[in-house]
N, CA and C atoms as an extended XYZ file, in Angstrom:
357
Properties=species:S:1:pos:R:3:atomname:S:1:resname:S:1:resid:I:1 pbc="F F F"
N       124.853      133.277       88.140 N   MET     1
C       125.023      132.028       87.418 CA  MET     1
C       123.665      131.551       86.906 C   MET     1
N       123.647      131.050       85.696 N   SER     2
C       122.414      130.546       85.107 CA  SER     2
C       122.030      129.215       85.732 C   SER     2
N       120.770      128.891       85.636 N   ALA     3
C       120.293      127.616       86.164 CA  ALA     3
C       120.890      126.473       85.357 C   ALA     3
N       121.341      125.410       86.007 N   PRO     4
C       121.919      124.282       85.288 CA  PRO     4
C       120.863      123.569       84.445 C   PRO     4
N       121.315      122.908       83.381 N   LEU     5
C       120.404      122.191       82.500 CA  LEU     5
C       119.895      120.901       83.132 C   LEU     5
N       120.701      120.308       84.019 N   SER     6
C       120.266      119.097       84.712 CA  SER     6
C       120.568      119.250       86.196 C   SER     6
N       120.295      118.231       86.974 N   GLY     7
C       120.474      118.312       88.416 CA  GLY     7
C       121.924      118.397       88.872 C   GLY     7
N       122.850      117.810       88.111 N   ASP     8
C       124.252      117.796       88.512 CA  ASP     8
C       124.992      118.998       87.930 C   ASP     8
N       125.860      119.611       88.760 N   LEU     9
C       126.643      120.757       88.301 CA  LEU     9
C       128.008      120.709       88.955 C   LEU     9
N       129.054      120.658       88.130 N   ALA    10
C       130.428      120.715       88.626 CA  ALA    10
C       130.926      122.141       88.430 C   ALA    10
N       131.762      122.624       89.349 N   GLN    11
C       132.261      123.994       89.265 CA  GLN    11
C       133.777      124.025       89.322 C   GLN    11
N       134.348      124.927       88.522 N   ILE    12
C       135.776      125.201       88.567 CA  ILE    12
C       135.901      126.651       88.996 C   ILE    12
N       136.457      126.876       90.186 N   GLY    13
C       136.520      128.203       90.785 CA  GLY    13
C       137.539      129.126       90.140 C   GLY    13
N       137.507      130.399       90.579 N   LYS    14
C       138.350      131.459       90.024 CA  LYS    14
C       139.834      131.148       90.077 C   LYS    14
N       140.294      130.512       91.146 N   SER    15
C       141.730      130.302       91.337 CA  SER    15
C       142.233      128.996       90.730 C   SER    15
N       141.353      128.210       90.109 N   VAL    16
C       141.735      126.907       89.577 CA  VAL    16
C       142.241      127.045       88.134 C   VAL    16
N       143.382      126.397       87.838 N   VAL    17
C       143.950      126.365       86.489 CA  VAL    17
C       144.058      124.906       86.072 C   VAL    17
N       143.469      124.561       84.919 N   ILE    18
C       143.500      123.188       84.421 CA  ILE    18
C       144.092      123.193       83.017 C   ILE    18
N       145.076      122.303       82.786 N   LYS    19
C       145.662      122.134       81.455 CA  LYS    19
C       145.501      120.672       81.078 C   LYS    19
N       144.773      120.415       79.994 N   GLY    20
C       144.546      119.037       79.568 CA  GLY    20
C       143.151      118.857       79.020 C   GLY    20
N       142.653      117.629       79.111 N   GLU    21
C       141.341      117.285       78.571 CA  GLU    21
C       140.320      117.173       79.694 C   GLU    21
N       139.194      117.855       79.519 N   LEU    22
C       138.083      117.756       80.464 CA  LEU    22
C       136.931      117.060       79.763 C   LEU    22
N       136.347      116.075       80.420 N   SER    23
C       135.143      115.440       79.876 CA  SER    23
C       134.278      115.032       81.055 C   SER    23
N       132.987      114.895       80.782 N   GLY    24
C       132.093      114.518       81.864 CA  GLY    24
C       130.675      114.340       81.390 C   GLY    24
N       129.828      113.926       82.332 N   SER    25
C       128.416      113.711       82.019 CA  SER    25
C       127.539      114.518       82.968 C   SER    25
N       127.988      115.719       83.305 N   GLU    26
C       127.182      116.655       84.087 CA  GLU    26
C       127.508      118.060       83.607 C   GLU    26
N       126.668      119.008       83.957 N   ASP    27
C       126.895      120.391       83.564 CA  ASP    27
C       128.138      120.918       84.266 C   ASP    27
N       128.829      121.854       83.609 N   LEU    28
C       130.075      122.386       84.152 CA  LEU    28
C       130.046      123.909       84.135 C   LEU    28
N       130.444      124.517       85.257 N   TYR    29
C       130.564      125.965       85.385 CA  TYR    29
C       132.038      126.281       85.589 C   TYR    29
N       132.625      127.033       84.646 N   VAL    30
C       134.047      127.358       84.699 CA  VAL    30
C       134.211      128.839       84.996 C   VAL    30
N       134.846      129.158       86.130 N   ASP    31
C       135.152      130.551       86.449 CA  ASP    31
C       136.665      130.728       86.583 C   ASP    31
N       137.415      129.661       86.308 N   GLY    32
C       138.878      129.703       86.370 CA  GLY    32
C       139.465      129.632       84.976 C   GLY    32
N       140.657      129.030       84.860 N   GLN    33
C       141.342      128.922       83.574 CA  GLN    33
C       141.417      127.471       83.133 C   GLN    33
N       141.093      127.239       81.853 N   VAL    34
C       141.184      125.900       81.280 CA  VAL    34
C       141.896      126.002       79.937 C   VAL    34
N       142.904      125.137       79.728 N   GLU    35
C       143.595      125.035       78.445 CA  GLU    35
C       143.546      123.591       78.003 C   GLU    35
N       143.195      123.348       76.728 N   GLY    36
C       143.159      121.981       76.218 CA  GLY    36
C       141.880      121.717       75.459 C   GLY    36
N       141.053      120.811       75.979 N   SER    37
C       139.770      120.504       75.336 CA  SER    37
C       138.721      120.190       76.396 C   SER    37
N       137.471      120.516       76.057 N   ILE    38
C       136.338      120.244       76.944 CA  ILE    38
C       135.294      119.483       76.132 C   ILE    38
N       134.899      118.314       76.611 N   ALA    39
C       133.892      117.492       75.938 CA  ALA    39
C       132.792      117.133       76.923 C   ALA    39
N       131.626      117.741       76.751 N   LEU    40
C       130.442      117.464       77.578 CA  LEU    40
C       129.267      117.238       76.632 C   LEU    40
N       129.311      116.166       75.860 N   LYS    41
C       128.394      115.977       74.733 CA  LYS    41
C       126.919      116.152       75.062 C   LYS    41
N       126.444      115.606       76.152 N   GLY    42
C       125.026      115.698       76.456 CA  GLY    42
C       124.700      116.727       77.521 C   GLY    42
N       125.653      117.599       77.847 N   ASN    43
C       125.458      118.517       78.960 CA  ASN    43
C       125.867      119.938       78.609 C   ASN    43
N       125.654      120.840       79.555 N   GLY    44
C       125.900      122.255       79.328 CA  GLY    44
C       127.199      122.732       79.925 C   GLY    44
N       127.749      123.770       79.319 N   LEU    45
C       128.958      124.419       79.812 CA  LEU    45
C       128.663      125.902       79.962 C   LEU    45
N       128.963      126.447       81.135 N   THR    46
C       128.852      127.885       81.366 CA  THR    46
C       130.233      128.398       81.722 C   THR    46
N       130.696      129.385       80.965 N   ILE    47
C       131.956      130.045       81.267 CA  ILE    47
C       131.596      131.337       81.974 C   ILE    47
N       131.925      131.416       83.254 N   GLY    48
C       131.571      132.558       84.087 CA  GLY    48
C       132.324      133.817       83.693 C   GLY    48
N       131.995      134.944       84.322 N   PRO    49
C       132.600      136.229       83.972 CA  PRO    49
C       134.108      136.288       84.192 C   PRO    49
N       134.650      135.464       85.099 N   ASN    50
C       136.090      135.413       85.333 CA  ASN    50
C       136.765      134.279       84.573 C   ASN    50
N       135.980      133.475       83.860 N   GLY    51
C       136.511      132.311       83.154 CA  GLY    51
C       137.362      132.684       81.955 C   GLY    51
N       138.462      131.956       81.786 N   GLN    52
C       139.346      132.114       80.640 CA  GLN    52
C       139.632      130.729       80.093 C   GLN    52
N       139.050      130.427       78.934 N   VAL    53
C       139.167      129.096       78.351 CA  VAL    53
C       139.881      129.189       77.007 C   VAL    53
N       140.967      128.414       76.871 N   LYS    54
C       141.660      128.261       75.594 CA  LYS    54
C       141.552      126.790       75.246 C   LYS    54
N       140.470      126.428       74.569 N   ALA    55
C       140.201      125.016       74.329 CA  ALA    55
C       139.212      124.840       73.196 C   ALA    55
N       139.230      123.659       72.590 N   SER    56
C       138.145      123.281       71.704 CA  SER    56
C       137.036      122.755       72.609 C   SER    56
N       135.818      123.194       72.348 N   VAL    57
C       134.702      122.898       73.251 CA  VAL    57
C       133.595      122.173       72.503 C   VAL    57
N       133.104      121.087       73.106 N   GLU    58
C       131.957      120.363       72.558 CA  GLU    58
C       130.986      120.098       73.701 C   GLU    58
N       129.754      120.610       73.565 N   ALA    59
C       128.737      120.433       74.602 CA  ALA    59
C       127.357      120.567       73.978 C   ALA    59
N       126.325      120.290       74.782 N   LYS    60
C       124.957      120.440       74.298 CA  LYS    60
C       124.579      121.915       74.234 C   LYS    60
N       124.834      122.634       75.319 N   ALA    61
C       124.526      124.069       75.380 CA  ALA    61
C       125.718      124.779       76.014 C   ALA    61
N       126.062      125.934       75.463 N   ILE    62
C       127.221      126.679       75.954 CA  ILE    62
C       126.814      128.122       76.197 C   ILE    62
N       127.090      128.614       77.406 N   ILE    63
C       126.849      130.017       77.746 CA  ILE    63
C       128.210      130.632       78.065 C   ILE    63
N       128.539      131.741       77.392 N   VAL    64
C       129.836      132.384       77.597 CA  VAL    64
C       129.625      133.774       78.178 C   VAL    64
N       130.250      134.014       79.351 N   GLN    65
C       130.251      135.329       79.966 CA  GLN    65
C       131.667      135.884       80.022 C   GLN    65
N       132.668      135.010       79.962 N   GLY    66
C       134.071      135.405       80.049 CA  GLY    66
C       134.760      135.300       78.704 C   GLY    66
N       136.015      134.802       78.713 N   LYS    67
C       136.814      134.706       77.497 CA  LYS    67
C       136.921      133.254       77.038 C   LYS    67
N       136.743      133.063       75.740 N   LEU    68
C       136.849      131.734       75.135 CA  LEU    68
C       137.641      131.844       73.849 C   LEU    68
N       138.734      131.091       73.772 N   GLU    69
C       139.554      131.058       72.573 CA  GLU    69
C       139.611      129.625       72.095 C   GLU    69
N       138.995      129.352       70.943 N   GLY    70
C       138.959      127.991       70.412 CA  GLY    70
C       137.647      127.742       69.695 C   GLY    70
N       137.602      126.653       68.963 N   ASN    71
C       136.397      126.317       68.217 CA  ASN    71
C       135.344      125.704       69.132 C   ASN    71
N       134.089      126.006       68.824 N   VAL    72
C       132.959      125.616       69.665 CA  VAL    72
C       131.979      124.795       68.841 C   VAL    72
N       131.557      123.657       69.391 N   GLN    73
C       130.520      122.856       68.758 CA  GLN    73
C       129.455      122.529       69.794 C   GLN    73
N       128.235      123.035       69.554 N   ALA    74
C       127.125      122.808       70.480 CA  ALA    74
C       125.980      122.135       69.725 C   ALA    74
N       125.475      121.043       70.267 N   SER    75
C       124.393      120.328       69.594 CA  SER    75
C       123.057      121.061       69.728 C   SER    75
N       122.891      121.903       70.765 N   ASP    76
C       121.635      122.627       70.957 CA  ASP    76
C       121.782      124.127       70.719 C   ASP    76
N       122.506      124.851       71.619 N   ARG    77
C       122.586      126.300       71.471 CA  ARG    77
C       123.844      126.886       72.087 C   ARG    77
N       124.206      128.061       71.583 N   VAL    78
C       125.308      128.849       72.132 CA  VAL    78
C       124.742      130.210       72.485 C   VAL    78
N       125.095      130.702       73.663 N   GLU    79
C       124.633      132.007       74.117 CA  GLU    79
C       125.849      132.836       74.509 C   GLU    79
N       126.037      133.977       73.854 N   LEU    80
C       127.129      134.880       74.177 CA  LEU    80
C       126.550      136.072       74.919 C   LEU    80
N       126.888      136.187       76.205 N   ARG    81
C       126.398      137.307       77.009 CA  ARG    81
C       127.194      138.565       76.684 C   ARG    81
N       126.751      139.718       77.174 N   LYS    82
C       127.368      140.992       76.791 CA  LYS    82
C       128.834      141.098       77.171 C   LYS    82
N       129.283      140.365       78.190 N   SER    83
C       130.680      140.423       78.622 CA  SER    83
C       131.557      139.382       77.915 C   SER    83
N       130.993      138.604       76.978 N   ALA    84
C       131.718      137.518       76.314 CA  ALA    84
C       132.735      138.052       75.306 C   ALA    84
N       133.895      137.383       75.270 N   VAL    85
C       134.920      137.635       74.264 CA  VAL    85
C       135.284      136.273       73.686 C   VAL    85
N       134.881      136.030       72.432 N   VAL    86
C       135.075      134.723       71.817 CA  VAL    86
C       135.894      134.863       70.536 C   VAL    86
N       136.968      134.076       70.444 N   SER    87
C       137.788      133.995       69.238 CA  SER    87
C       137.790      132.543       68.788 C   SER    87
N       137.095      132.257       67.697 N   GLY    88
C       137.020      130.891       67.189 CA  GLY    88
C       135.722      130.675       66.448 C   GLY    88
N       135.651      129.577       65.731 N   ASP    89
C       134.467      129.248       64.943 CA  ASP    89
C       133.426      128.560       65.814 C   ASP    89
N       132.151      128.868       65.530 N   ILE    90
C       131.032      128.307       66.290 CA  ILE    90
C       130.155      127.490       65.357 C   ILE    90
N       129.834      126.269       65.752 N   SER    91
C       128.922      125.408       65.018 CA  SER    91
C       127.821      124.987       65.985 C   SER    91
N       126.576      125.356       65.673 N   THR    92
C       125.469      125.088       66.592 CA  THR    92
C       124.141      125.090       65.832 C   THR    92
N       123.085      124.641       66.506 N   ALA    93
C       121.746      124.679       65.918 CA  ALA    93
C       121.093      126.036       66.155 C   ALA    93
N       121.369      126.653       67.317 N   ARG    94
C       120.791      127.959       67.657 CA  ARG    94
C       121.857      128.818       68.328 C   ARG    94
N       121.766      130.136       68.110 N   ILE    95
C       122.741      131.032       68.739 CA  ILE    95
C       122.049      132.312       69.181 C   ILE    95
N       122.492      132.847       70.320 N   ALA    96
C       122.001      134.129       70.826 CA  ALA    96
C       123.217      134.961       71.199 C   ALA    96
N       123.296      136.175       70.660 N   ILE    97
C       124.425      137.061       70.934 CA  ILE    97
C       123.879      138.369       71.481 C   ILE    97
N       124.223      138.675       72.744 N   GLU    98
C       123.775      139.929       73.348 CA  GLU    98
C       124.586      141.093       72.797 C   GLU    98
N       123.983      142.269       72.804 N   GLU    99
C       124.677      143.475       72.379 CA  GLU    99
C       125.873      143.715       73.293 C   GLU    99
N       127.031      143.960       72.701 N   GLY   100
C       128.244      144.188       73.475 CA  GLY   100
C       129.179      142.994       73.484 C   GLY   100
N       128.686      141.810       73.115 N   ALA   101
C       129.537      140.616       73.061 CA  ALA   101
C       130.493      140.734       71.875 C   ALA   101
N       131.694      140.154       72.009 N   TYR   102
C       132.703      140.194       70.959 CA  TYR   102
C       132.878      138.797       70.389 C   TYR   102
N       132.830      138.690       69.060 N   LEU   103
C       133.016      137.406       68.388 CA  LEU   103
C       133.899      137.602       67.175 C   LEU   103
N       135.003      136.849       67.128 N   LYS   104
C       135.869      136.838       65.958 CA  LYS   104
C       135.933      135.398       65.490 C   LYS   104
N       135.330      135.124       64.338 N   GLY   105
C       135.258      133.767       63.810 CA  GLY   105
C       133.999      133.614       63.001 C   GLY   105
N       133.781      132.419       62.491 N   LYS   106
C       132.577      132.206       61.690 CA  LYS   106
C       131.540      131.436       62.499 C   LYS   106
N       130.291      131.612       62.104 N   VAL   107
C       129.177      130.916       62.755 CA  VAL   107
C       128.526      130.010       61.721 C   VAL   107
N       128.405      128.743       62.058 N   ASP   108
C       127.778      127.754       61.186 CA  ASP   108
C       126.532      127.231       61.892 C   ASP   108
N       125.362      127.578       61.358 N   ILE   109
C       124.096      127.120       61.947 CA  ILE   109
C       123.728      125.768       61.348 C   ILE   109
N       123.688      124.750       62.198 N   GLN   110
C       123.323      123.396       61.771 CA  GLN   110
C       121.817      123.253       61.886 C   GLN   110
N       121.110      123.425       60.776 N   GLY   111
C       119.651      123.390       60.798 CA  GLY   111
C       119.086      121.994       60.769 C   GLY   111
N       117.787      121.917       60.967 N   ARG   112
C       117.095      120.637       60.932 CA  ARG   112
C       117.133      120.036       59.531 C   ARG   112
N       117.218      120.873       58.499 N   VAL   113
C       117.281      120.379       57.127 CA  VAL   113
C       118.520      119.529       56.921 C   VAL   113
N       119.671      119.986       57.453 N   GLU   114
C       120.920      119.244       57.324 CA  GLU   114
C       120.828      117.907       58.054 C   GLU   114
N       120.189      117.894       59.221 N   LYS   115
C       120.055      116.655       59.983 CA  LYS   115
C       119.167      115.667       59.224 C   LYS   115
N       118.088      116.152       58.616 N   ALA   116
C       117.181      115.297       57.870 CA  ALA   116
C       117.876      114.746       56.623 C   ALA   116
N       118.693      115.570       55.963 N   ALA   117
C       119.392      115.136       54.761 CA  ALA   117
C       120.428      114.053       55.069 C   ALA   117
N       120.937      114.049       56.268 N   GLY   118
C       121.942      113.070       56.671 CA  GLY   118
C       121.367      111.677       56.928 C   GLY   118
N       120.053      111.578       57.037 N   LYS   119
C       119.422      110.265       57.324 CA  LYS   119
C       119.309      109.413       56.085 C   LYS   119
C-alpha cells in the first residue's frame, strides 16, 4: 500500500461491498467492492489490487491497482499501476501510467493554462 497523502486513512477491506455514495475528508484505501460514487475532493483514493470500483470518482489524487469502471476527476494526479484496469474517462492535471496498465477511455489533462484562463 502506498503512503497516505495525509495522516488520516480509512480502509475498505477485501470482503466489504458498498453500494451508494461515499464521501469524506480523509484518504481512502479500497480493496473491496464499491458501486455508486466516491467524492474525496481534498484527499486521495487508492484502489488496491483486489479493489473493484464501479463509480464516478472525484478526489485530489487517485492511485489504481485494481479495477475501476467509471469517470475519474482528480485535481492533482492519477496513477495507474501495472495491474490497473480502467474503463472510463480521466480528467486530471498530471497522469502516470505504468507499462502493463489497461485504459479504455479518454484522458483530459487540465493544465495550468486552463486554470489561469478561467480567472
